[in-house]
Structure formats: structure tokens, C-alpha cells
C-alpha positions as CSV (number, residue, x, y, z in Angstrom):
1,X,57.0,115.7,101.8
2,X,53.8,114.3,100.7
3,X,54.0,112.3,97.7
4,X,50.6,110.5,96.2
5,X,50.8,108.0,92.9
6,X,47.9,108.7,90.8
7,X,45.2,106.0,90.5
8,X,46.6,104.6,86.9
9,X,50.0,105.0,88.1
10,X,51.3,107.3,85.5
11,X,52.2,110.3,87.5
12,X,52.9,111.6,91.2
13,X,51.9,114.4,93.2
14,X,54.4,116.3,95.4
15,X,53.8,118.6,98.1
16,X,56.5,119.8,100.2
17,X,57.4,123.1,101.6
18,X,54.3,125.0,100.0
19,X,55.3,123.4,96.6
20,X,52.7,121.3,95.0
21,X,53.7,119.6,91.5
22,X,52.8,116.5,89.2
23,X,55.7,114.8,87.2
24,X,55.4,111.7,85.1
25,X,58.4,109.0,85.1
26,X,61.5,110.5,83.2
27,X,60.5,114.1,83.8
28,X,62.4,117.1,85.7
29,X,60.6,119.9,87.9
30,X,62.2,123.0,87.7
31,X,63.8,124.7,90.5
32,X,61.5,124.4,93.8
33,X,61.9,126.2,96.7
34,X,62.5,124.9,100.1
35,X,62.4,126.6,103.8
36,X,64.0,124.9,106.7
37,X,62.9,126.4,109.9
38,X,65.4,125.9,112.8
39,X,63.5,128.1,115.1
40,X,60.8,130.8,115.4
41,X,63.3,133.4,114.0
42,X,65.9,131.5,112.0
43,X,64.9,130.0,108.4
44,X,67.4,128.9,105.9
45,X,66.2,128.8,102.1
46,X,66.9,126.2,99.6
47,X,66.7,125.2,96.1
48,X,66.5,121.9,94.5
49,X,64.8,120.1,91.3
50,X,62.9,116.9,91.3
51,X,63.2,113.8,88.7
52,X,60.6,111.1,88.8
53,X,62.7,107.7,88.1
54,X,60.0,105.4,88.4
55,X,56.6,104.5,89.9
56,X,56.9,100.7,89.4
57,X,57.2,98.2,91.3
58,X,58.0,101.2,93.6
59,X,58.2,104.8,93.7
60,X,62.1,105.9,92.9
61,X,62.2,109.9,93.1
62,X,65.3,111.8,93.1
63,X,65.9,115.2,94.5
64,X,69.0,117.2,93.8
65,X,71.6,118.6,96.4
66,X,70.2,121.5,97.9
67,X,71.3,124.7,97.0
68,X,71.3,127.9,98.8
69,X,68.4,130.2,97.3
70,X,70.6,133.2,95.6
71,X,67.6,135.4,96.4
72,X,67.5,134.6,100.1
73,X,70.4,133.9,101.6
74,X,71.4,134.0,105.4
75,X,72.2,137.2,107.0
76,X,76.2,138.2,106.5
77,X,76.3,134.6,104.4
78,X,78.2,135.8,101.0
79,X,79.1,133.6,98.0
80,X,80.0,136.4,95.6
81,X,82.2,139.3,95.9
82,X,80.7,141.8,95.5
83,X,78.4,140.4,97.6
84,X,75.5,141.6,95.4
85,X,76.9,140.2,92.2
86,X,74.6,137.2,93.1
87,X,71.4,139.1,93.0
88,X,72.0,140.7,89.7
89,X,72.9,137.5,88.2
90,X,69.4,135.7,89.6
91,X,67.7,138.9,87.9
92,X,69.3,138.2,84.8
93,X,69.2,134.3,84.4
94,X,67.1,133.4,87.0
95,X,67.9,130.4,89.7
96,X,71.2,128.7,89.4
97,X,73.3,126.2,91.3
98,X,75.6,127.8,94.3
99,X,77.3,125.3,95.4
100,X,81.2,125.2,95.1
101,X,80.9,121.7,93.8
102,X,78.0,121.9,91.1
103,X,77.7,118.7,89.2
104,X,76.2,115.9,92.0
105,X,79.1,113.2,91.6
106,X,78.0,111.8,94.9
107,X,74.6,110.6,94.2
108,X,75.8,108.4,90.9
109,X,78.5,107.0,93.3
110,X,75.7,106.1,95.9
111,X,73.4,104.4,93.5
112,X,70.5,106.7,94.3
113,X,70.8,108.3,90.7
114,X,71.6,106.7,86.9
115,X,74.2,107.5,84.5
116,X,71.2,109.4,82.7
117,X,69.8,111.4,85.5
118,X,73.7,112.1,86.4
119,X,74.3,113.6,82.5
120,X,70.6,115.3,82.4
121,X,71.8,117.1,85.4
122,X,75.3,118.1,83.7
123,X,73.5,119.4,80.9
124,X,71.2,121.5,83.0
125,X,74.2,123.0,84.9
126,X,76.3,123.5,81.7
127,X,73.4,125.1,79.8
128,X,72.9,127.6,82.5
129,X,76.5,128.4,82.7
130,X,76.5,128.9,79.0
131,X,74.0,131.4,79.6
132,X,75.8,133.3,82.1
133,X,78.8,133.4,80.5
134,X,76.8,135.0,77.1
135,X,75.4,137.4,79.2
136,X,79.1,138.4,80.5
137,X,80.5,138.8,77.0
138,X,77.5,140.5,75.7
139,X,78.6,143.4,77.9
140,X,81.5,145.7,77.8
141,X,82.1,146.5,81.2
142,X,84.9,144.0,81.6
143,X,88.9,144.1,80.7
144,X,89.5,140.6,81.8
145,X,86.9,137.9,81.9
146,X,87.4,134.8,83.5
147,X,85.0,131.6,83.6
148,X,85.3,128.1,85.0
149,X,83.5,125.3,83.7
150,X,83.8,122.4,85.8
151,X,81.8,119.6,84.4
152,X,84.8,118.2,82.2
153,X,86.4,117.1,85.5
154,X,83.6,115.7,86.9
155,X,82.1,114.0,83.8
156,X,85.5,112.0,83.5
157,X,86.0,111.5,87.4
158,X,82.3,109.4,86.8
159,X,82.4,108.1,83.3
160,X,86.0,107.2,82.5
161,X,84.8,103.5,83.2
162,X,83.6,103.8,79.8
163,X,86.6,104.8,78.0
164,X,88.8,102.4,79.7
165,X,88.3,98.7,78.7
166,X,90.5,98.0,80.9
167,X,88.9,99.3,83.7
168,X,87.1,96.9,86.2
169,X,83.8,98.3,85.8
170,X,84.2,98.8,81.9
171,X,81.2,97.1,79.9
172,X,81.0,96.9,76.1
173,X,77.2,98.4,76.5
174,X,78.3,101.0,78.8
175,X,80.8,102.3,76.5
176,X,78.4,102.2,73.6
177,X,75.6,104.1,75.7
178,X,77.7,106.5,77.4
179,X,81.2,107.0,76.1
180,X,80.3,110.5,75.3
181,X,81.0,114.0,74.2
182,X,82.0,117.7,74.9
183,X,80.9,120.8,72.9
184,X,81.8,123.8,71.1
185,X,81.9,126.2,73.9
186,X,85.1,127.7,72.6
187,X,83.9,128.1,69.2
188,X,81.1,130.0,70.8
189,X,82.9,132.4,72.6
190,X,84.9,133.1,69.6
191,X,82.3,133.7,67.8
192,X,81.0,136.2,70.2
193,X,84.2,138.1,71.1
194,X,86.6,137.5,68.0
195,X,88.7,140.2,68.4
196,X,89.3,139.4,72.2
197,X,92.6,137.7,72.8
198,X,91.5,134.2,74.4
199,X,93.3,131.3,76.6
200,X,91.8,128.2,77.5
201,X,93.5,126.6,79.9
202,X,93.4,123.1,82.0
203,X,95.4,122.7,85.2
204,X,95.6,118.9,84.5
205,X,94.4,116.0,82.4
206,X,92.9,112.7,83.3
207,X,94.0,109.0,83.4
208,X,92.1,105.8,84.0
209,X,91.9,104.9,87.8
210,X,91.9,100.9,87.8
211,X,93.8,100.1,90.5
212,X,94.5,101.7,93.9
213,X,98.0,101.8,95.5
214,X,97.7,101.8,99.3
215,X,100.9,103.4,100.4
216,X,100.1,103.3,104.2
217,X,100.1,99.2,103.5
218,X,102.9,99.2,101.6
219,X,105.1,100.9,104.7
220,X,103.2,98.4,107.1
221,X,104.6,95.2,105.0
222,X,108.0,97.0,104.5
223,X,108.4,97.7,108.0
224,X,108.2,101.3,108.1
225,X,105.2,101.3,110.1
226,X,103.9,98.9,112.8
227,X,100.1,98.3,113.7
228,X,99.0,97.3,117.4
229,X,96.4,95.1,116.0
230,X,93.6,95.1,112.9
231,X,91.3,98.2,112.6
232,X,88.6,96.0,111.2
233,X,86.4,99.1,109.8
234,X,87.0,100.6,106.7
235,X,86.9,104.3,106.6
236,X,84.5,106.2,104.4
237,X,83.9,109.9,103.8
238,X,81.5,110.4,106.8
239,X,84.9,109.2,108.7
240,X,86.7,112.0,107.1
241,X,84.1,114.7,107.1
242,X,83.0,114.1,110.9
243,X,86.7,114.2,111.8
244,X,87.0,110.3,113.0
245,X,89.6,108.6,114.9
246,X,92.3,107.7,112.3
247,X,95.6,105.5,112.9
248,X,93.9,103.9,116.0
249,X,96.0,101.0,115.3
250,X,99.3,102.5,114.8
251,X,102.4,101.8,117.3
252,X,104.2,105.5,116.9
253,X,107.1,104.2,119.1
254,X,107.9,101.7,116.5
255,X,106.7,103.7,113.1
256,X,109.1,105.4,110.9
257,X,106.3,106.8,108.3
258,X,103.2,107.1,107.3
259,X,101.1,108.4,104.5
260,X,98.2,111.1,104.6
261,X,95.7,112.5,102.0
262,X,96.6,111.5,98.3
263,X,99.5,109.5,99.1
264,X,101.8,112.1,100.8
265,X,104.4,110.6,103.0
266,X,105.5,112.0,106.4
267,X,108.4,110.7,108.1
268,X,108.2,110.1,111.6
269,X,110.7,112.6,112.6
270,X,112.0,113.4,116.3
271,X,111.2,117.1,117.3
272,X,108.7,117.8,114.5
273,X,106.3,115.0,115.1
274,X,104.3,114.2,118.4
275,X,106.3,110.6,118.6
276,X,108.9,111.0,116.4
277,X,111.6,108.8,116.8
278,X,113.5,109.1,113.3
279,X,116.4,111.4,114.1
280,X,117.3,114.3,111.9
281,X,120.3,114.0,109.6
282,X,121.9,110.6,108.4
283,X,118.9,108.4,109.8
284,X,116.2,110.9,107.9
285,X,118.1,110.9,104.6
286,X,118.7,106.8,104.7
287,X,114.7,106.3,105.5
288,X,113.6,108.4,102.9
289,X,116.1,107.3,100.1
290,X,115.3,103.7,101.4
291,X,111.5,104.2,100.8
292,X,111.8,106.2,97.4
293,X,113.7,103.3,96.3
294,X,111.3,100.9,97.4
295,X,108.4,102.2,96.1
296,X,109.6,102.9,92.4
297,X,110.9,99.1,92.3
298,X,107.7,98.0,93.8
299,X,105.8,95.6,91.2
300,X,102.1,94.9,91.7
301,X,102.1,91.2,92.0
302,X,98.4,91.0,89.9
303,X,99.6,92.7,86.7
304,X,103.6,93.1,86.8
305,X,103.2,96.5,86.4
306,X,105.0,99.3,88.5
307,X,102.3,101.2,90.5
308,X,104.5,103.8,91.0
309,X,106.4,106.2,88.5
310,X,108.6,108.2,90.6
311,X,108.7,109.7,94.1
312,X,109.4,113.4,94.5
313,X,111.2,114.5,97.6
314,X,110.2,117.7,98.8
315,X,113.5,119.6,97.7
316,X,112.8,118.1,94.3
317,X,108.7,119.2,94.3
318,X,108.9,122.8,96.3
319,X,111.4,125.7,95.6
320,X,111.9,128.3,97.7
321,X,110.7,128.7,101.0
322,X,107.9,126.1,102.3
323,X,106.5,125.3,105.7
324,X,108.8,122.5,106.8
325,X,105.7,120.9,109.1
326,X,103.0,120.9,106.6
327,X,105.2,119.8,103.6
328,X,105.5,115.9,103.0
329,X,108.9,114.5,103.0
330,X,108.2,112.4,99.8
331,X,105.5,112.8,97.4
332,X,104.4,109.4,95.0
333,X,103.3,109.8,91.7
334,X,101.2,106.8,90.2
335,X,102.0,105.5,87.0
336,X,99.0,105.0,84.1
337,X,95.8,103.0,85.5
338,X,96.7,103.5,89.3
339,X,95.9,106.0,91.9
340,X,96.1,106.5,95.5
341,X,93.7,104.0,97.3
342,X,90.7,105.1,98.9
343,X,91.7,103.7,102.2
344,X,94.9,105.7,101.9
345,X,92.9,108.9,100.9
346,X,90.4,108.6,103.8
347,X,92.7,108.0,106.6
348,X,92.9,104.1,106.6
349,X,95.0,101.0,106.3
350,X,94.1,98.8,103.3
351,X,94.2,95.3,103.6
352,X,96.2,94.8,100.4
353,X,98.9,96.9,99.0
354,X,97.3,97.0,95.5
355,X,93.4,96.5,94.9
356,X,91.2,96.7,92.1
357,X,89.1,100.1,92.1
358,X,85.5,99.0,92.2
359,X,84.0,102.8,92.5
360,X,82.3,104.3,90.0
361,X,84.6,107.3,90.5
362,X,87.0,106.1,87.9
363,X,89.0,108.2,86.0
364,X,91.7,110.9,88.5
365,X,94.5,113.0,88.3
366,X,95.2,113.0,91.8
367,X,98.3,111.3,92.9
368,X,99.2,110.5,89.0
369,X,102.8,111.4,87.6
370,X,102.3,114.9,86.3
371,X,103.5,114.3,82.6
372,X,100.9,111.6,82.3
373,X,98.4,114.0,82.9
374,X,99.4,117.1,81.6
375,X,96.7,120.1,81.0
376,X,95.9,121.6,78.0
377,X,96.6,125.2,76.7
378,X,95.0,127.0,73.5
379,X,94.9,130.5,72.8
380,X,94.3,132.8,70.2
381,X,97.7,134.8,71.0
382,X,101.0,133.8,69.5
383,X,102.8,132.2,72.5
384,X,106.4,130.8,72.9
385,X,105.9,127.2,74.4
386,X,109.1,125.8,73.1
387,X,110.3,125.2,76.6
388,X,107.0,124.2,77.8
389,X,104.2,125.9,79.9
390,X,102.7,125.5,83.2
391,X,99.9,126.8,85.3
392,X,102.5,129.4,86.8
393,X,102.8,131.0,83.3
394,X,99.5,132.2,82.9
395,X,99.5,135.2,85.4
396,X,102.6,136.5,84.2
397,X,101.1,136.3,80.5
398,X,98.1,138.0,81.3
399,X,99.9,141.1,82.9
400,X,102.4,141.1,80.3
401,X,99.6,141.2,77.8
402,X,98.2,144.2,79.7
403,X,101.6,145.6,80.3
404,X,101.1,145.2,84.2
405,X,104.8,144.5,86.3
406,X,104.0,142.0,88.9
407,X,104.2,143.2,92.4
408,X,106.3,140.2,93.7
409,X,108.5,137.7,92.3
410,X,106.8,135.0,90.1
411,X,107.5,131.5,89.4
412,X,106.3,131.3,86.1
413,X,107.1,133.4,82.9
414,X,105.3,135.4,80.2
415,X,104.7,133.3,77.4
416,X,103.8,135.8,75.2
417,X,106.3,135.6,71.7
418,X,108.7,138.2,71.4
């Protein structure tokens, strides 16, 4: 890539992969196509957008994460079902993002873009999504139309620090500038299809992520996990994605429990774990009961609050048949303001049981006690929600609306009022 700053330092010329464009500070490019040759036969095509952030005192140029070019996908690589659907969308609406995680949260976290660039990218992404939805609504070739918008989730993950004055990264100036807005998507859909049955569903809500609860550290300090020494390196996403080494300093011969992922706790059970020491039966029941009671009683010494609202046992959380190896033995759920700590979620062991969340990723729902982050359900249908509603009820409701009998037992129920 060749960058040329104009003599008057008011614009930047960008030449890359056959593209030749000029941007002024603050300007976005359109979609630019890139070719990545692996050898003389194999090439992969991608698309991306540039935004010139600044020219003084140095060049700052943002390039969005590369998406697959929907018109030049690798052979045998499908991103829609049927495979040709993406080409028809592109012919109708032009280029659009093809990644599963469309909103660029990583660049804001890493400091390679600012809030304005992040929200500009969100707006452009959502505008294209609206266009695609409007195109689908205008057709009459569907019985059930489902459209998923991911941006409310991603924006709250990144911007919640400006909604919560108690968050470590909150600033009054930031709140005044960025504590923002949603839009009239629902009204647009109702206007375009006034006679259609409409359901607006989210599977979760959001809460502030002020402080992280490191469950492995709690297990160490309370005698349920034993370390052979200190692992000085803090884990990061590169460790996780590159399948790095985890729990390198754990003495499994003296460890009764460990936490994985978003705080799920597994008992080091004999006969199930490779180096299990906890015996099934009475000892297993005792250890799980002790950990559950201890976590629910734990008090954050810096705030006087209890980070753990409730610890679910596997039998409490799951019903019917479940995999006895994959399902955790205990599932802690955090109180408002808390989430599982970053080191736990990345396979590491934090220095403190609780630590402030100094990351821009400042809102979350993962590991939070479900009643604190309930989703929403809006509908033009008359629904019976007197006894509550949850995600498992959506499919039975849709089937009942169309008079279709389910072919298998479903956990949920139809919410259609009788």
C-alpha cells in the first residue's frame, strides 16, 4: 500500500490492490476491493472501507476489518443458504458486510479507532441492513421473515461506560457526547407490513460491567485449587484463539475445582477428569455445596457488595437429558455491576478475586444473573404472558400461529392468547 500526503497536507492518496483514491481527514471511502494472492493459482478477494482519521502530526488511517467479497467467494465457501442467495442480495443492494460479527468492536478496544469512527461504522452497517430488510418486506415470496440486528448488542458492550456514572471509565463529557440513541426500526416495519403478525424479541438485556469476579482466584484462595507457582503472563485473546497453554501452574493432584469460560465451575471429579481427585457421591455433593455457599456469601472488600447473586447447580439449570462431561457442575451468576473477570474468561488466573474493569468493553450480560438482564418481547399479537415468557416459547408460538404441530417435544409453550 502506498500513501501520499498532499503538499498542503489536506488530503491523502491511497494506492493499494488496484485501487487509487484520495481522502480528506474525516472522510470515509466506499467499499474497496482487495486481492490476496496465496500463490499463482489461489487468490482470495475481500472488501473494506478506509477512513482518514488525521494527517497531523502524523498519518492515521483506519481500514475496517476485511470482509469476504460476496461476488468473489472462494470455491466451495458458502456464506448463505442457498449458496446463491448472497449473489442475489449483492445484485439488489450492492456490497455489504459478510462477517458473522459485523460491528467492529475490536478496533475501538485496541485504540485503533475512536468512538466517532465506531459509531459511523455502526450507522453505515445498520443503514445497509435496513435496506436489505426493506427489500425483503417489499416482496411477497415469504411466509415467515426473520431479520437479526446485532448492533444494539455491540453498541451496549462498547458504550455502556457512558450510561453508568459508577463505571471506572465513565466521564461526564463522554456521557454528554455519546450516551446516545436507538431508532425507529419497529415502526418502519409496521408501516410497510401493517397486516403482518410482528414479534420483536431479544434473548437478553444488558447491565454495566464495572468489576470482574475471578472465580479461579477465589477457588485458589479458598483451598479448592492449588498452584505450583505464579504464571506471570496475563492471558489475552491471542492465547485463546491460538490455542495456547492454560492452567500451566495448577497442581491437579491437589485441586478440587476449576472455572472455565464465562465462570462455569467444574469439579475435578475422579473417573471423569483426567486427574480427578473428588470422589462421586458424598464428597462431590459436599464440595459443590461448599463452593455454592461460599461464593454466594462472598463480599467484595472494596465495595461491600456481593458479586455473586446465585450459583446454579447443573440439575437446577438443565432439565432432561444433558451431557455429564460438557455441562458444568456449578454456574455462578453475577450481581448487577459484576461479570466474570477477563482472566477467567480467557483461561487464566487473576491476581485478585475482584478487580475493576478498565476495558472499553463496559456492558455485558454474560454470567449475569438472568433476572437482572431480561430480554424484551413486543408483539402485534395478543399474547398470554401472565406466567412469564422466555426464548423457548418463540418457536411454539410461531408454529401455533401457522397451525403446525411440532415434530418433537419442545420445552416452551405457545404464547398465543386463547
